[in-house]
C-alpha positions, 0 to 999 in steps of 0.5 A: 290627300288624307293628310291634307283633310286631317290637317284642315279638320284639326285646324278648323277644330282648333280655330273654328270651334275650340278657340271660339269656345274659350273666348265665349266662356269669358262673356255671359250669354243670356238664356235663349239668346243666339249667343247662348245657342252658339255657346251650347253647340261649341260646348257639345263639340268640345267637351268630349275632348276637354273632359278627359283632360280635365279629369286627369288634371286638377284645377289650379288654384290662383287667388281664390278661384280655379283655373281650368288648364284643359283648354291649354293642354288640348290646344297645345297638344293639337298644335303639336300634331298639326304643325309637323303634319303641315310641314311635311306637306311643304 
């Protein structure tokens, strides 16, 4: 029962919070808009997880701009945790 709750919580975090933040980061939100409010909430929920990874990894330089790999590392890392847990339930 606890394992199921943990799996669902991580799954919701991955696809309901972390992934939408990555998508919304590509689109500028006007200040004061609903989209800006959603983006702010997603930022507050994901930054405590992404910031430590970002401090450990240098930003990758590509063609004059930097690429933040922290999202990819956290996303894959959580998948590595969730998938084996989910297969044990089957």
